[in-house]
Structure formats: C-alpha cells, structure tokens
C-alpha positions in Angstrom: 0.0 0.0 0.0 1.2 3.5 -0.7 2.0 6.2 1.9 1.5 9.9 2.1 4.7 11.9 1.7 5.2 14.2 4.7 1.9 13.3 6.2 1.8 14.6 9.8 0.4 12.9 12.6 -3.3 13.4 13.2 -4.4 14.3 16.7 -7.5 12.3 17.6 -10.6 13.9 19.0 -11.1 13.6 22.7 -12.3 10.2 23.8 -10.8 8.3 20.8 -7.9 5.8 21.3 -4.8 5.8 19.2 -5.0 2.1 18.2 -5.0 2.2 14.4 -5.9 -1.4 14.2 -9.0 -0.7 16.2 -9.7 2.4 14.1 -9.5 0.4 10.8 -12.2 -1.9 12.0 -15.7 -1.0 10.7 -18.0 0.6 13.3 -20.9 -1.4 14.7 -23.4 0.8 12.9 -21.8 0.2 9.6 -21.8 -3.4 10.1 -25.4 -3.4 11.0 -26.6 -1.1 8.2 -24.5 -2.6 5.4 -23.2 -0.5 2.4 -25.6 2.3 2.7 -24.8 5.9 1.7 -25.4 7.3 5.2 -23.1 5.0 7.3 -19.4 4.5 7.1 -16.6 3.0 9.2 -14.2 4.5 11.6 -11.1 3.4 9.7 -12.2 5.3 6.6 -12.7 8.5 8.5 -9.2 8.4 10.1 -7.5 7.6 6.8 -9.3 10.5 5.0 -8.2 12.8 7.8 -4.6 11.6 7.5 -4.6 12.3 3.7 -6.1 15.7 4.0 -4.1 16.7 7.1 -0.9 16.3 5.2 -1.9 19.3 3.1 -3.5 21.3 5.9 -0.9 21.3 8.6 -0.1 24.9 8.2 -3.8 25.9 8.3 -5.0 23.8 11.1 -2.0 24.0 13.4 -3.1 20.7 14.9 -0.9 18.7 17.2 1.4 16.3 15.3 0.7 12.6 15.9 2.5 9.6 14.7 2.3 8.8 11.0 -1.0 7.3 10.1 -1.0 4.2 8.0 -3.2 4.8 5.0 -3.5 1.3 3.7 -7.0 1.4 5.0 -8.1 3.5 2.0 -6.8 3.9 -1.5 -8.2 5.0 -4.9 -9.0 1.4 -5.7 -11.1 0.9 -2.6 -14.9 0.7 -3.0 -16.8 3.9 -3.1 -18.6 3.1 0.2 -15.1 2.8 2.0 -13.9 6.1 0.6 -17.0 8.0 1.8 -16.8 9.5 5.3 -19.6 9.1 7.8 -21.6 12.3 8.2 -21.9 11.8 11.9 -18.1 11.5 12.2 -17.5 14.6 10.2 -20.0 16.5 12.3 -17.9 15.9 15.4 -14.8 17.5 14.1 -13.9 21.0 15.2 -15.3 23.8 13.0 -11.8 25.1 12.0 -10.9 21.6 10.8 -14.1 21.3 8.8 -13.5 24.7 7.2 -9.9 23.7 6.3 -11.0 20.5 4.8 -13.6 22.3 2.6 -10.9 24.6 1.3 -8.7 21.7 0.5 -11.4 19.8 -1.3 -12.0 22.9 -3.6 -8.5 24.5 -3.9 -5.4 22.6 -2.7 -3.9 19.8 -4.7 -3.0 16.5 -2.9 0.3 14.9 -3.7 0.3 11.2 -3.8 2.9 8.6 -4.2 2.2 5.7 -6.6 2.3 2.4 -4.7 5.7 0.7 -5.1 7.1 3.0 -7.8 8.9 5.5 -5.6 8.1 8.2 -8.0 6.1 11.2 -6.9 3.4 12.4 -9.2 0.5 14.9 -9.1 -3.0 13.6 -9.8 -4.7 15.1 -12.9 -8.1 14.8 -11.4 -9.7 17.7 -9.7 -9.7 17.9 -5.9 -13.4 17.0 -5.9 -12.7 13.8 -7.9 -9.5 12.6 -6.1 -10.4 9.5 -4.0 -14.0 10.9 -3.9 -12.8 13.5 -1.3 -14.8 16.5 -2.6 -16.8 18.7 -0.3 -20.0 16.7 -1.0 -18.1 13.4 -0.3 -16.9 14.7 3.0 -20.4 15.8 3.9 -19.3 19.5 3.8 -20.7 22.5 2.0 -18.2 24.4 -0.1 -17.2 27.8 1.5 -18.5 31.0 0.0 -16.0 32.4 -2.5 -15.5 36.1 -3.0 -17.6 37.7 -5.7 -16.2 37.9 -9.2 -14.0 34.9 -8.5 -14.9 31.8 -10.5 -15.4 28.6 -8.7 -13.0 25.9 -9.8 -14.8 23.1 -11.6 -13.6 19.7 -12.8 -13.7 18.3 -16.2 -12.9 14.9 -15.0 -15.4 12.1 -14.2 -18.0 12.6 -11.6 -17.5 10.9 -8.3 -19.2 7.6 -7.7 -20.9 9.1 -4.6 -22.8 11.6 -6.7 -23.8 8.8 -9.1 -25.1 6.7 -6.3 -27.3 9.5 -5.1 -29.3 9.5 -8.3 -30.6 6.0 -7.6 -34.3 5.9 -6.9 -35.4 5.5 -3.3 -36.6 2.2 -2.2 -40.3 1.5 -1.8 -39.9 1.3 2.0 -38.3 4.7 2.0 -41.2 6.6 0.3 -43.3 9.0 2.4 -46.5 7.7 3.8 -48.7 9.8 1.5 -46.8 8.5 -1.6 -47.5 4.9 -0.6 -51.3 5.7 -1.0 -50.9 6.5 -4.7 -52.8 3.3 -5.6 -55.0 3.2 -2.5 -58.6 3.0 -3.7 -59.8 4.8 -0.5 -57.4 7.7 -1.0 -58.4 8.0 -4.7 -62.1 8.0 -3.8 -61.5 10.8 -1.2 -59.8 12.8 -4.0 -62.8 12.3 -6.2 -65.1 13.3 -3.4 -63.2 16.5 -2.8 -63.1 17.4 -6.5 -66.8 16.6 -6.9 -67.8 18.9 -4.0 -65.8 21.8 -5.6 -67.2 20.9 -9.1 -70.8 20.8 -7.9 -70.6 24.3 -6.5 -68.7 25.6 -9.5 -71.4 24.1 -11.8 -74.2 25.7 -9.9 -72.3 29.1 -10.0 -71.9 28.6 -13.8 -75.6 28.0 -14.2 -76.4 31.0 -12.1 -74.2 33.2 -14.3 -75.6 31.7 -17.5 -79.3 32.3 -16.5 -78.5 35.7 -14.9 -76.9 37.0 -18.1 -79.7 35.5 -20.1 -82.4 37.3 -18.0 -80.4 40.6 -18.1 -80.0 40.5 -21.8 -83.5 39.3 -22.6 -85.0 42.2 -20.5 -83.5 44.8 -22.9 -86.2 46.3 -25.1 -86.1 48.3 -28.3 -87.0 51.4 -26.3 -83.9 50.8 -24.1 -81.8 50.5 -27.2 -83.2 53.7 -28.7 -82.8 55.7 -25.5 -79.6 53.9 -24.5 -81.0 53.2 -21.1 -78.5 51.4 -18.7 -79.0 47.7 -18.1 -80.4 47.0 -14.6 -79.0 43.8 -13.3 -81.6 41.6 -11.5 -81.3 41.2 -7.7 -78.4 43.5 -7.5 -80.2 46.6 -8.7 -77.0 47.8 -10.3 -77.2 49.7 -13.5 -74.5 49.2 -16.2 -74.1 51.3 -19.3 -75.8 49.7 -22.3 -72.8 49.5 -24.6 -70.5 48.3 -21.8 -72.9 45.5 -20.8 -73.2 44.1 -24.4 -69.5 44.4 -24.9 -68.2 42.9 -21.6 -70.9 40.4 -20.7 -70.1 37.9 -23.5 -66.4 38.1 -22.7 -67.1 37.5 -19.0 -69.2 34.5 -19.8 -66.6 33.1 -22.1 -64.0 33.1 -19.2 -66.5 31.5 -16.8 -67.4 28.8 -19.3 -63.8 28.1 -20.0 -62.9 27.8 -16.3 -65.8 25.5 -15.7 -64.8 23.2 -18.6 -61.2 23.1 -17.5 -62.2 22.1 -13.9 -64.4 19.4 -15.3 -61.5 18.1 -17.3 -59.6 17.7 -14.0 -62.6 16.1 -12.4 -62.7 13.7 -15.3 -59.1 12.6 -14.9 -59.7 11.8 -11.2 -62.8 9.8 -12.1 -60.9 7.9 -14.7 -58.1 7.2 -12.2 -60.7 5.9 -9.7 -62.1 3.6 -12.3 -58.7 2.2 -13.3 -57.9 1.5 -9.6 -61.3 -0.1 -9.1 -60.8 -2.3 -12.2 -57.4 -3.4 -11.0 -58.2 -4.1 -7.4 -61.7 -5.5 -7.7 -62.6 -6.0 -11.3 -64.3 -4.5 -14.3 -68.1 -4.3 -13.9 -68.6 -5.1 -17.6 -66.7 -8.4 -17.3 -68.4 -9.2 -14.0 -71.8 -8.4 -15.5 -71.3 -11.2 -18.0 -71.5 -13.6 -15.2 -74.6 -13.0 -13.1 -73.2 -15.2 -10.2 -69.9 -13.2 -10.0 -69.7 -11.8 -6.4 -67.8 -8.8 -7.7 -70.9 -7.3 -9.1 -72.3 -6.3 -5.7 -68.9 -5.1 -4.6 -68.3 -2.9 -7.7 -71.9 -1.5 -7.5 -71.5 -0.7 -3.8 -68.2 1.1 -4.3 -69.5 3.1 -7.3 -72.7 3.9 -5.4 -70.6 5.6 -2.7 -69.5 8.2 -5.1 -71.0 11.7 -4.6 -74.4 12.5 -6.1 -72.7 14.8 -8.7 -74.2 14.7 -12.2 -70.8 14.6 -13.9 -69.4 12.0 -11.5 -72.4 9.8 -12.0 -72.2 10.5 -15.8 -68.5 9.6 -15.8 -68.1 6.8 -13.2 -71.4 6.1 -11.5 -73.0 2.7 -11.2 -73.7 0.8 -14.4 -77.5 1.1 -14.1 -77.3 4.9 -13.8 -75.0 5.2 -16.8 -77.1 3.1 -19.0 -80.7 3.3 -20.0 -83.1 6.2 -19.9 -81.5 7.6 -16.7 -78.1 7.7 -18.3 -79.6 9.5 -21.3 -81.1 12.1 -18.9 -77.7 12.7 -17.3 -76.1 13.1 -20.8 -78.9 15.5 -21.8 -78.4 17.7 -18.8 -74.6 17.7 -19.3 -74.8 18.4 -23.1 -77.5 21.1 -22.8 -75.9 23.1 -20.0 -72.3 22.9 -21.1 -72.4 22.6 -24.9 -75.7 24.0 -26.3 -76.8 26.7 -23.8 -73.6 28.7 -24.0 -74.0 29.0 -27.8 -77.6 30.1 -27.5 -76.7 32.7 -24.9 -74.0 34.3 -27.1 -76.5 34.3 -30.0 -79.0 35.9 -27.7 -76.6 38.7 -27.0 -76.1 39.3 -30.7 -79.8 39.2 -31.5 -80.8 41.5 -28.7 -78.2 44.1 -29.6 -78.6 43.8 -33.4 -81.2 46.6 -33.8 -78.8 49.1 -32.2 -76.6 48.7 -35.4 -73.1 48.8 -33.9 -71.0 46.7 -36.1 -67.9 46.7 -33.7 -69.8 45.2 -30.7 -71.6 42.8 -33.1 -68.2 41.6 -34.3 -67.2 41.1 -30.6 -70.2 38.8 -30.2 -69.2 36.8 -33.3 -65.6 36.4 -32.1 -66.8 35.3 -28.7 -69.1 32.7 -30.4 -66.2 31.3 -32.4 -63.9 31.1 -29.3 -66.6 29.3 -27.3 -67.1 26.8 -30.1 -63.4 26.1 -30.2 -63.4 25.6 -26.4 -66.3 23.2 -26.6 -64.8 21.1 -29.4 -61.4 21.0 -27.5 -62.3 20.6 -23.8 -65.7 18.9 -24.1 -64.1 16.1 -26.2 -61.6 15.7 -23.4 -64.4 15.2 -20.9 -66.1 12.7 -23.1 -62.8 10.9 -23.7 -62.4 10.5 -19.9 -65.4 8.2 -19.4 -64.7 4.8 -18.0 -63.9 2.1 -20.5 -66.9 0.0 -19.6 -69.4 2.6 -21.0 -67.1 4.4 -23.4 -68.3 3.8 -26.9 -67.1 5.3 -30.1 -69.5 8.1 -31.0 -71.2 7.2 -34.2 -70.5 9.3 -37.3 -74.1 10.6 -37.0 -73.3 12.2 -33.6 -70.3 13.9 -35.0 -72.2 15.1 -38.0 -74.9 16.5 -35.8 -72.3 18.4 -33.8 -70.6 19.7 -36.9 -74.0 20.7 -38.4 -74.9 22.6 -35.2 -71.6 24.4 -35.2 -71.8 25.3 -38.9 -75.4 26.5 -38.5 -74.5 28.7 -35.5 -71.5 30.3 -37.4 -73.5 30.7 -40.6 -76.4 32.3 -38.7 -74.1 34.7 -36.9 -72.1 35.8 -39.9 -74.6 35.8 -42.8 -78.1 36.2 -41.2 -77.7 38.3 -38.1 -76.0 41.1 -39.9 -76.1 44.9 -39.4 -77.6 46.7 -42.4 -74.9 48.3 -44.4 -71.9 46.5 -42.9 -69.5 44.6 -45.1 -71.0 41.2 -44.6 -74.5 42.6 -45.5 -73.4 44.3 -48.7 -70.9 41.7 -50.0 -72.3 38.4 -48.7 -76.0 38.8 -48.0 -76.9 41.3 -50.7 -74.0 40.5 -52.9 -75.4 37.1 -53.8 -78.1 38.8 -55.9 -80.9 36.8 -54.3 -84.2 38.9 -54.2 -85.1 37.4 -50.7 -82.5 36.5 -48.2 -82.8 34.4 -45.0 -82.4 37.6 -43.0 -85.4 39.1 -44.7 -87.5 36.0 -43.8 -86.4 36.1 -40.1 -85.8 39.7 -39.2 -87.4 41.9 -41.8 -90.9 40.5 -42.3 -93.6 43.1 -42.9 -95.1 44.8 -39.9 -98.5 43.8 -38.9 -100.9 46.7 -39.4 -102.9 45.9 -36.3 -100.1 45.2 -33.8 -97.5 47.3 -35.5 -95.0 44.6 -34.8 -93.2 41.9 -36.8 -94.6 38.4 -36.7 -91.4 37.0 -35.2 -89.9 38.3 -31.9 -86.6 39.1 -33.5 -85.8 42.1 -35.7 -82.8 43.7 -37.3 -84.2 47.2 -36.9 -85.9 49.1 -34.1 -89.6 48.6 -33.9 -91.2 51.4 -31.8 -94.6 51.9 -33.2 -96.6 54.1 -30.9 -93.6 55.0 -28.8 -93.9 58.1 -26.6 -90.7 59.9 -25.9 -92.2 61.5 -22.8 -93.1 58.2 -21.3 -89.7 56.7 -22.2 -88.0 59.6 -20.4 -90.4 59.6 -17.5 -91.6 63.1 -18.2 -95.1 63.3 -16.7 -95.8 66.9 -18.0 -94.6 67.8 -21.5 -94.8 71.5 -20.6 -91.7 70.9 -18.4 -89.7 70.2 -21.5 -91.1 73.1 -23.5 -88.1 75.4 -22.9 -85.6 72.8 -23.9 -84.2 72.9 -27.4 -84.5 69.2 -27.7 -86.1 66.5 -25.5 -83.8 63.8 -26.6 -80.7 63.7 -28.9 -80.2 60.8 -31.3 -77.5 62.6 -33.3 -75.5 60.4 -35.6 -77.3 57.2 -34.6 -77.7 54.4 -37.1 -81.5 53.9 -37.3 -81.7 52.3 -40.7 -85.1 50.7 -41.3 -86.4 51.8 -37.9 -90.2 51.8 -37.5 -91.6 54.8 -35.6 -95.1 54.7 -36.9 -97.6 56.7 -34.7 -94.7 57.6 -32.5 -94.7 60.7 -30.4 -91.2 62.2 -31.0 -91.5 66.0 -30.8 -88.3 68.1 -30.5 -86.1 65.0 -31.0 -82.7 65.7 -32.5 -82.0 63.3 -35.4 -79.3 65.5 -37.0 -76.8 63.3 -38.9 -78.7 60.1 -38.2 -79.0 57.4 -40.7 -82.7 56.8 -41.3 -82.6 55.1 -44.7 -85.7 53.1 -45.3 -87.2 54.1 -41.9 -90.9 54.4 -41.4 -92.3 57.4 -39.5 -95.9 57.4 -40.9 -98.4 59.4 -38.7 -95.6 60.3 -36.3 -95.6 63.5 -34.3 -92.3 65.1 -35.1 -93.0 68.8 -34.5 -89.8 70.8 -34.1 -87.6 67.8 -34.8 -84.3 68.2 -36.5 -83.2 66.1 -39.4 -80.3 68.3 -40.5 -77.8 66.3 -42.5 -79.8 63.1 -41.9 -79.9 60.3 -44.4 -83.6 59.6 -45.2 -83.3 57.9 -48.6 -86.4 55.8 -49.2 -87.9 56.8 -45.8 -91.6 57.1 -45.3 -93.1 60.1 -43.5 -96.6 60.0 -44.9 -99.1 61.9 -42.9 -96.4 62.8 -40.4 -96.8 66.0 -38.3 -93.6 67.9 -39.1 -94.5 71.5 -38.4 -91.4 73.6 -38.0 -89.1 70.6 -38.6 -85.7 71.2 -40.1 -84.4 69.1 -43.1 -81.5 71.3 -44.1 -78.9 69.4 -46.1 -80.9 66.2 -45.5 -80.8 63.5 -48.1 -84.4 62.5 -49.0 -84.0 60.9 -52.4 -87.0 58.7 -53.1 -88.6 59.6 -49.7 -92.3 59.8 -49.2 -93.9 62.8 -47.5 -97.3 62.2 -48.9 -99.8 64.5 -47.2 -97.3 65.4 -44.5 -97.9 68.5 -42.5 -94.7 70.5 -43.2 -95.9 74.1 -42.4 -92.8 76.3 -41.8 -90.4 73.4 -42.4 -87.0 74.1 -43.7 -85.6 72.1 -46.7 -82.7 74.4 -47.6 -80.2 72.5 -49.8 -82.1 69.3 -49.2 -81.8 66.4 -51.7 -85.3 65.6 -52.7 -84.8 63.9 -56.1 -87.7 61.6 -56.9 -89.3 62.4 -53.5 -93.1 62.3 -53.2 -94.7 65.3 -51.6 -98.1 65.0 -53.1 -100.8 67.0 -51.2 -98.2 67.9 -48.6 -98.9 71.0 -46.6 -95.8 73.2 -47.2 -97.2 76.6 -46.4 -94.4 79.0 -45.7 -91.8 76.2 -46.1 -88.2 77.0 -47.1 -87.0 75.0 -50.1 -84.1 77.2 -51.2 -81.5 75.4 -53.4 -83.5 72.2 -52.9 -82.9 69.5 -55.4 -86.4 68.5 -56.5 -85.6 66.9 -59.9 -88.4 64.4 -60.7 -90.2 65.1 -57.5 -93.9 64.7 -57.1 -95.6 67.8 -55.7 -99.0 67.4 -57.2 -101.7 69.1 -55.1 -99.1 70.3 -52.6 -100.0 73.4 -50.7 -97.0 75.7 -51.2 -98.6 79.1 -50.4 -95.9 81.5 -49.5 -93.2 78.9 -49.8 -89.8 79.8 -51.0 -88.3 77.7 -53.9 -85.4 80.1 -54.5 -83.0 78.5 -57.0 -84.8 75.2 -56.5 -84.0 72.5 -59.1 -87.4 71.4 -60.4 -86.5 69.7 -63.6 -89.0 67.1 -64.5 -90.9 67.6 -61.4 -94.7 67.5 -61.2 -96.6 70.4 -59.6 -99.9 69.5 -61.1 -102.6 71.4 -59.2 -100.1 72.7 -56.7 -101.1 75.7 -54.6 -98.3 78.2 -55.3 -100.1 81.4 -54.3 -97.5 83.9 -53.1 -94.7 81.4 -53.6 -91.3 82.4 -54.7 -89.8 80.6 -57.8 -87.0 83.1 -58.4 -84.1 81.5 -60.3 -85.8 78.1 -60.1 -85.0 75.6 -62.8 -88.3 74.5 -64.4 -87.2 72.5 -67.4 -89.8 69.8 -68.3 -91.7 70.7 -65.1 -95.4 70.0 -65.1 -97.3 73.1 -63.9 -100.6 72.2 -65.4 -103.5 73.2 -63.1 -101.1 74.9 -60.7 -102.4 78.0 -58.8 -99.9 80.8 -59.5 -101.8 83.8 -58.1 -99.4 86.4 -56.8 -96.5 84.2 -57.8 -93.5 86.1 -59.1 -94.4 87.4 -62.6 -92.3 86.6 -65.5 -91.0 90.1 -65.7 -89.6 89.8 -62.2 -88.1 86.3 -62.8 -84.6 85.7 -64.0 -83.7 84.6 -67.5 -83.9 80.9 -66.5 -87.5 81.2 -65.3 -88.5 83.4 -68.2 -87.2 80.8 -70.6 -89.1 78.1 -68.7 -92.3 80.1 -68.9 -91.9 80.7 -72.6 -91.2 77.0 -73.0 -94.4 76.2 -71.1 -96.4 78.6 -73.3 -94.9 76.9 -76.3 -96.0 73.5 -75.0 -99.5 74.8 -74.4 -99.7 76.1 -78.0 -98.4 72.8 -79.4 -100.4 70.0 -80.9 -102.8 68.0 -78.8 -100.6 64.8 -78.6 -97.9 66.9 -76.8 -94.9 65.3 -78.7 -92.7 68.3 -77.9 -93.5 68.0 -74.2 -93.0 64.2 -74.2 -89.6 64.5 -75.9 -88.5 67.3 -73.5 -89.6 65.2 -70.5 -87.7 62.1 -71.7 -84.6 64.2 -72.2 -84.9 65.6 -68.7 -85.4 62.2 -67.2 -82.3 60.9 -69.0 -80.2 63.7 -67.6 -81.5 63.0 -64.1 -80.7 59.3 -64.0 -77.8 58.9 -66.5 -75.6 61.8 -65.5 -73.5 59.6 -63.1 -74.7 61.2 -60.0 -74.8 59.2 -56.8 -78.5 60.2 -56.4 -79.6 58.5 -59.6 -80.4 55.2 -58.0 -82.7 56.9 -55.5 -84.5 58.7 -58.3 -85.0 55.5 -60.3 -86.4 53.8 -57.2 -88.5 56.8 -56.2 -92.3 56.7 -56.2 -92.6 59.3 -58.9 -90.2 58.0 -61.5 -92.4 55.2 -62.9 -95.3 57.7 -63.4 -93.0 60.1 -65.2 -91.8 57.3 -67.5 -95.4 56.5 -68.4 -96.1 60.1 -69.2 -93.0 60.3 -71.4 -94.4 57.3 -73.3 -92.5 56.4 -76.5 -89.8 58.9 -75.7 -88.8 56.9 -72.7 -88.3 53.6 -74.4 -84.7 54.2 -75.2 -84.1 55.3 -71.6 -85.8 52.1 -70.3 -83.7 49.9 -72.6 -80.5 51.6 -71.3 -81.5 51.1 -67.7 -82.3 47.4 -68.3 -78.9 46.8 -69.9 -76.3 45.8 -67.2 -73.4 46.8 -69.4 -74.9 50.1 -70.6 -72.2 52.7 -71.2 -74.6 55.6 -71.6 -76.3 55.1 -68.3 -73.9 54.0 -65.4 -76.8 53.6 -62.9 -77.9 50.5 -64.8 -75.1 48.5 -63.1 -76.6 49.2 -59.6 -80.1 48.0 -60.5 -81.4 44.7 -59.2 -83.5 42.2 -60.9 -86.6 43.6 -59.2 -85.8 47.1 -60.6 -85.4 45.7 -64.1 -88.7 43.8 -63.8 -90.5 47.0 -62.8 -88.9 48.8 -65.8 -90.0 46.0 -68.1 -93.5 46.2 -66.8 -93.6 50.0 -67.5 -92.3 49.4 -71.0 -95.0 46.9 -71.7 -97.6 49.5 -70.8 -96.4 51.7 -73.6 -97.9 50.8 -77.0 -94.6 51.2 -78.9 -92.8 49.2 -76.2 -94.8 46.0 -76.8 -93.3 45.5 -80.2 
C-alpha cells in the first residue's frame, strides 16, 4: 500500500484511542446497516483525515501525531469505503471542517504511486480525487469572494454523486406517496373534486341564466334611449354598450374555467375507475357472469360516489350510466355545457342587433367562435375520460350533428344576423343577388298593421310603433320640456329601417342620423331636427312635421305624402324623386333644394320659397303656389298644369332661366294635342337626371314618382328604359346598380307603352 509523503500525525478527537488497528475496523453501525450511503466506518474517517491533514498542517495548526497508516483506504477501494460518515465529520472542530472544505476545492493533494517510488500529481480535480470532494466529506463548499470563478472539474464525476441518483426504495417513500394506488385515497380525492365541481357548476348555471335574463330584458326602447341595463337582484345599472361588450367576454371566461375544472374532475374519475378495475374488477366483465360476487362489490363502491351529475355521468353505477336515466344525465350535461352557451351568445347578438353597432356585433361573433373552439377541444376531453366499460365510439351521425350545429351557428351569426350596411351585408347577403335572403325571412318580415310589430320576436331594426318619448324619459308633464331645445338627442345614430309609426317624438334631434328606409308614418315630429340626416327611401306619410328642419338632408325617393310641413326648412335638401303629393308646405323654405323628378301634385306651397330650386322634370300638377317664390328656379320639363300661381312672381320679375321656362311652357300649351314636344323634353330631362353619373340617380329611379314620369314620357322613354335594363350600358352608369326587381319593374312599365310592346 502507498503512503503519504510528509503526512503529519493526526491528533485524535477527545475520547478516541490511538489504536490504528481498532480504528481500521468498521464501526458497529456500519456493520449493522451494510453498504448504505449514510453510514461508514471509523477506519475510513481516520484515513481520510490523514490524507487531508498532510496538506493542511499549516492551516489547522493541529498537534502532530504519529504517521498514520493509510493502507486502510486507496483509490482502488470501493466507493462506500472512501465515503466518510456524516456523523463523524460533524464531530470535528469547526476550523478543521473549514480547512477540509478549502482543501477539497482549492489545494492539490500529492500522492505517491504504490511501489514505484516516484512522486506524481493527480490530474483529477480535488473533488474527484479519491472521492474526497466537499460533497463526499459531507461539507458544503465555502463561500468564495464575488467575481472569483469557482473551480470546476472536467474529470469524471464521483461515484458518490452517481449513487445519489438512484431511486429510493419503496420502504423509504413518504406515507402519502404509498397511497398512490389506494382506492380509499383516490375516492377521497374524487369526493373533494366533486364537491368543488358541484358548487362551480351551480355558479356557472347562475351566471348563465343571470346574463340571459339581463340581456333578454333589454327592449327596443332601451336600445333607442340607450338606457342602462339594470342587473336583477343587485339593482346595479350598467351602461348599455359596456354591458353588451363585456358580458359575452365575461361569460366566455366563466365557461372556459368550468370546462377546465371538469377536465380535471374527469381525470380523477378515470383514475378511480382504473384502480377499481385493477383491485376489484371491471363491472362489464363481472356483469357477463350473473353469479360473480364482484358485481355487488363494484356497484357498492360506485354507489358511494358523490351525487354529482358529472361523477355519475362519468363513473357512476352501471344502471345509472345506461338506459333512460343515463340519457337524462347526458342530456343535462350536453344542454348546459355545450348548447346553452352558444344560445346565450347568440341571444346577446340578436338583442343588440337593432342598435346597429358593427364593432360590438363583431365582438359577439368572435366570442361565439372562441366558445365553439373551447367546446370542441375541452368537451371532447371530458367525453374521452369516461370509463372504458361505458365508453363507446360516438357514431358518425353524432359527430355530423355536432358539426352541423356548429356550422349553422356560425352561418347564422355571420350571414343572417347582420347589421344593415356592414361589409357582410353588402358583400355576402346582398352580394349574392338573391331577391329574398334568410335575414329578410327572419328579421325583416312586414309589420302587422294591427299590432304594428313583426310576426317573429326578432328584428334587425328598431320597432317602436306608438312609442312616446315623454313616457320613455319619465316626463309626466310635456310642458316641463317646453323650454328645452330638444327633448332627446339621437344625433349620428344608425337607425336604418327603424319603425316609428304613430310615435310621439317632438323636439327630438335626429341630426346626422341614418334613417334610410325608416318608417315614420303618422308620427308626431313637431320641431324635430333632421339636418344632414340620411332619409333615402324613408316614409313620413301623414307625419306632423311643423317647424321641422331638413337642411342638407338626403331625402331621395322619400315619401312625405300629405305630411304636415308648415314652416319646415328644406334648404339644400336632396329631394330627387321624392313624393310630396298634397303635402302642406305653407311657408316652407326650399331654397336650393334638389327636386328633380319630385312629385308635388296638389301640394300646398302658399308663401313657400323655392329660390333656385331645381325642379327639372318635377310635377306640380294642381299645386297651390299662391305667393310662392320661384326666383331662379329651374323648371325644365316641369309639369305646372293646373297649378295656382296667383301672386306668384311674374315673369317680368323672374330671371332669365324662369323666363325661358315660362316661354317654353307657353310653347307647349300652344303645341299640338298629342304633346310630342313635351314628351320629348320630359324624356330628355329624365335621362339627364338618372344617367348623369350622380350618386342620387339610384334613389331617383327607385323613387315613387319615376315610374309615373316614364309612363307620361311614353315612346320617348323607351330608349331610356332599354339603357336602364342593360347591365353593361355605357350611356347610363346607374344600370349596373339596379337589381332584378328594378329591371322587372322597368319591363312592366315598358309593356304598358304601346310602342314598347313591339
């Protein structure tokens, strides 16, 4: 055996003898425990100290003892003999332990090869030499100064470190780890998860129905007035837009959390079933033998599971999972977690649809898509966790039903429940060219004349027939609002297609609002403001509009038949093709109004101002124009037959344009009876109106007066009708915007003309 060069004597701790033969003997504890990593022998400790002390004599200053024989330990000794006992090292003085730690990390150890007489330095690191690193000695390395790199070894790891990676024996596991396969412990885990899951499921149902009630209670009056949503039970009011924006997102998170928790519950139920099958048996196998005693045991264990719908659905007794009762459990689970969430999100979209806010509607669509993804992902995990005894492959018909339901929900949300004028409506719904869409059949059915409501409960527009603004605003005495400029402001609102028939809306500000296709028949709108509003195709027949303002409003093709418009203002209004027959326009202001092709037959325009009004092709047959001002008005091809012009500006006082128009009218009256000159001039004027490339041409063509003017033009309008019916017409660009219904109407008009039948 080799020896250590210059190894000093080691002073033994108090109470130890100096008999090295006794020291080299294994201690009693090592003999009893065997080669375990935690116990070592006395001889090994002393030999290690002898080796290390040879390098640490200057540091420790210990008392020199007689040379220690080191044949008790060598590099070839087993790893367990080179490893010191932790209890022995703990008994050393602290300064010795500190010195040994420094030696294990820093100082080299010089060794002499056995029998060669040649001194050499080991190439291994201090940690690897004889397994005497700090970890081998049971010591933690000392803290090194900052910015000083710790010495590491590129050599092989010590066997002691390798041995520590071995897995612990079964008898050394903690008590709770030994219960990993204990059926009782697994059942307790399922019971705990089921109690939490039951409360969570009830909370989820409460949120589901709570939001459904809150959203379902919103009326069209609330949407029009933007009344805050009052939450049930809490009596807390939330802003209307904030509720419909945040409520679907909140429900999406609640639904996702519930599904994730049920996935965890499913894993626990599946683990319980696996342990039950392993320790007792599978109930499907036991059921094959009616005399198998395991049937009662399995049913008893499963019957002890909590009365939770999902636990019974996943791992309950066999009789509860099969038959009609099992179908009832599945129906409850499917309806509450897969179907009801989709219906709630669609309810949000349908209830808010008449408000016509495309951004919030798109939020509803995105929430619907996200929830469908969650259901297909997490709900499948729940179904996949069912126990093997009842787990059957879902038939293709079931998957097809689920896919069909998903496709129908997405299709309904994106192509049917659309906002009028949004991209999906103009490019998908209307872009297909179908005269009747699914949205028209569901949301836009004609209003019943008796109830003033649509046949179905859903509508894409506001339906407020007979609505009273004073009642909606809780104003008991209208006189209290007499001194206000406006009772309610709906400026800039999108009210396309809204129905306000018989509504009481005096002094309401609709400035800049979009009221295209809206119906305000018989409505009381005294003093209302429609400045800059879009009223193309709107119906205001018999409406009371005294003192109303329509300055710069767009009323192409609108109907104001017999409306009461005394003192109303239409300065610079776009009234091409509008119908104002028998309207009461006494003292109305129509300066610079665009009235080309308008119908003013029988209108009462006494004292009205039509200064520089554009009346080309308009009809004022039998109109009451006493005292009216037509200064600088354009009257080309205007029908003034039967009009009352008493005290109207005389031709001498009119400008050159009016004078030319009056002379042209006298020429027409002196012409032949068939009126060929008038018909030709009228046809020319109509062509200029609709084929000039103006954006108002489509409204003039669809206006209520245009078909009648075409019939009056007779043969002179045949060429114009042919150009309008030609989709590729170069002379009349508006023909590309006409629909099949428009062309069918034009063909019908053409067939009423004798020359057009050929």
